[in-house]
N, CA, C and O of each residue as an XYZ file, in Angstrom:
204
protein
N     -21.351     33.788      9.896
C     -21.468     34.804     10.924
C     -22.044     34.194     12.194
O     -22.572     33.082     12.174
N     -21.945     34.892     13.244
C     -22.391     34.360     14.537
C     -23.913     34.355     14.686
O     -24.449     33.653     15.543
N     -24.596     35.120     13.872
C     -26.052     35.199     13.974
C     -26.744     34.088     13.182
O     -27.957     33.916     13.302
N     -26.008     33.344     12.391
C     -26.580     32.274     11.594
C     -27.316     32.766     10.363
O     -28.093     32.024      9.762
N     -27.077     34.013      9.984
C     -27.744     34.571      8.815
C     -26.948     34.257      7.553
O     -25.718     34.206      7.580
N     -27.655     34.049      6.456
C     -26.995     33.822      5.179
C     -26.475     35.147      4.641
O     -27.090     36.199      4.816
N     -25.332     35.066      3.987
C     -24.758     36.249      3.356
C     -24.439     35.907      1.910
O     -24.272     34.738      1.562
N     -24.357     36.926      1.075
C     -24.087     36.701     -0.337
C     -22.614     36.805     -0.675
O     -22.195     36.393     -1.756
N     -21.821     37.351      0.238
C     -20.398     37.504     -0.042
C     -19.609     37.464      1.255
O     -20.123     37.804      2.321
N     -18.349     37.041      1.151
C     -17.490     37.006      2.336
C     -17.297     38.394      2.931
O     -17.031     38.523      4.126
N     -17.427     39.423      2.122
C     -17.265     40.793      2.607
C     -18.322     41.154      3.648
O     -18.131     42.091      4.424
N     -19.423     40.428      3.673
C     -20.490     40.706      4.629
C     -20.246     40.045      5.985
O     -21.032     40.221      6.915
N     -19.169     39.294      6.093
C     -18.813     38.638      7.351
C     -17.697     39.443      7.999
O     -16.803     39.937      7.311
N     -17.743     39.576      9.304
C     -16.723     40.374      9.987
C     -15.324     39.832      9.695
O     -15.148     38.638      9.451
N     -14.348     40.712      9.723
C     -12.963     40.331      9.424
C     -12.497     39.214     10.350
O     -11.829     38.276      9.916
N     -12.848     39.318     11.612
C     -12.457     38.295     12.592
C     -12.990     36.923     12.192
O     -12.285     35.923     12.330
N     -14.205     36.864     11.707
C     -14.804     35.585     11.308
C     -14.228     35.100      9.979
O     -14.072     33.896      9.776
N     -13.912     36.026      9.075
C     -13.356     35.638      7.765
C     -11.953     35.088      7.879
O     -11.611     34.113      7.209
N     -11.131     35.703      8.726
C      -9.712     35.346      8.762
C      -9.340     34.441      9.919
O      -8.184     34.031     10.026
N     -10.277     34.119     10.783
C      -9.969     33.306     11.953
C     -10.109     31.809     11.729
O     -10.014     31.035     12.681
N     -10.328     31.392     10.507
C     -10.517     29.978     10.208
C      -9.455     29.489      9.239
O      -8.949     30.250      8.415
N      -9.125     28.212      9.347
C      -8.196     27.603      8.398
C      -8.909     26.922      7.238
O      -8.251     26.323      6.387
N     -10.218     26.996      7.181
C     -10.938     26.322      6.107
C     -10.732     27.010      4.767
O     -10.946     26.398      3.720
N     -10.329     28.246      4.783
C     -10.169     29.002      3.547
C      -8.683     29.213      3.326
O      -8.100     30.143      3.884
N      -8.075     28.380      2.534
C      -6.643     28.497      2.321
C      -6.143     27.500      1.304
O      -6.919     26.923      0.542
N      -4.847     27.304      1.300
C      -4.223     26.410      0.326
C      -3.883     25.043      0.911
O      -3.252     24.233      0.232
N      -4.279     24.766      2.139
C      -3.890     23.526      2.793
C      -4.327     22.261      2.073
O      -3.645     21.248      2.229
N      -5.431     22.230      1.279
C      -5.791     20.967      0.629
C      -5.051     20.706     -0.685
O      -5.264     19.665     -1.306
N      -4.192     21.621     -1.119
C      -3.514     21.473     -2.415
C      -2.776     20.145     -2.564
O      -2.931     19.500     -3.601
N      -1.978     19.696     -1.585
C      -1.301     18.402     -1.749
C      -2.294     17.235     -1.877
O      -2.065     16.305     -2.649
N      -3.367     17.288     -1.137
C      -4.379     16.243     -1.218
C      -4.976     16.192     -2.619
O      -5.102     15.120     -3.210
N      -5.337     17.337     -3.137
C      -5.944     17.400     -4.461
C      -4.946     16.982     -5.534
O      -5.302     16.251     -6.458
N      -3.719     17.431     -5.425
C      -2.706     17.132     -6.438
C      -2.299     15.662     -6.448
O      -2.105     15.091     -7.521
N      -2.167     15.045     -5.296
C      -1.630     13.691     -5.218
C      -2.695     12.623     -4.979
O      -2.876     11.723     -5.799
N      -3.376     12.724     -3.885
C      -4.291     11.655     -3.504
C      -5.525     11.582     -4.400
O      -6.029     10.489     -4.660
N      -6.015     12.713     -4.874
C      -7.173     12.678     -5.766
C      -6.805     11.994     -7.071
O      -7.600     11.225     -7.613
N      -5.628     12.260     -7.575
C      -5.177     11.630     -8.818
C      -5.114     10.109     -8.650
O      -5.552      9.368     -9.531
N      -4.575      9.648     -7.529
C      -4.505      8.209     -7.253
C      -5.911      7.619     -7.129
O      -6.168      6.530     -7.642
N      -6.813      8.319     -6.463
C      -8.197      7.867     -6.322
C      -8.858      7.754     -7.691
O      -9.555      6.782     -7.981
N      -8.627      8.763     -8.524
C      -9.214      8.792     -9.860
C      -8.722      7.605    -10.692
O      -9.517      6.954    -11.368
N      -7.422      7.322    -10.647
C      -6.857      6.206    -11.401
C      -7.404      4.869    -10.892
O      -7.709      3.978    -11.685
N      -7.524      4.734     -9.597
C      -8.038      3.499     -9.002
C      -9.461      3.223     -9.479
O      -9.786      2.099     -9.863
N     -10.299      4.243     -9.454
C     -11.690      4.048     -9.831
C     -11.866      3.942    -11.338
O     -12.789      3.269    -11.797
N     -11.017      4.582    -12.113
C     -11.074      4.449    -13.567
C     -10.725      3.013    -13.962
O     -11.298      2.471    -14.907
N      -9.784      2.396    -13.236
C      -9.399      1.008    -13.505
C     -10.566      0.058    -13.245
O     -10.623     -1.028    -13.823
N     -11.487      0.458    -12.387
C     -12.666     -0.357    -12.076
C     -13.843     -0.041    -12.994
O     -14.943     -0.555    -12.794
N     -13.613      0.805    -14.000
C     -14.668      1.150    -14.941
C     -15.638      2.196    -14.441
O     -16.732      2.337    -14.989
N     -15.259      2.930    -13.414
C     -16.125      3.964    -12.841
C     -15.688      5.326    -13.366
O     -14.512      5.681    -13.283
N     -16.632      6.083    -13.902
C     -16.315      7.425    -14.398
C     -16.033      8.353    -13.227
O     -16.814      8.409    -12.276
N     -14.920      9.083    -13.289
C     -14.549     10.000    -12.204
C     -14.552     11.444    -12.674
O     -13.965     12.301    -12.014
N     -15.173     11.725    -13.755
C     -15.215     13.100    -14.265
C     -16.587     13.665    -14.152
O     -16.815     14.813    -14.533
């Protein structure tokens, strides 16, 4: 919110503030599906736990 106050739910934020951002959406799905898997395999090959 514009006042900098903490809220417990998105419903407490004005509609304009809730829907005016692209941070809440499906845009990271390709990154998570493809690039994260490659990152996980790369680090697993180095003996690093990725879970």
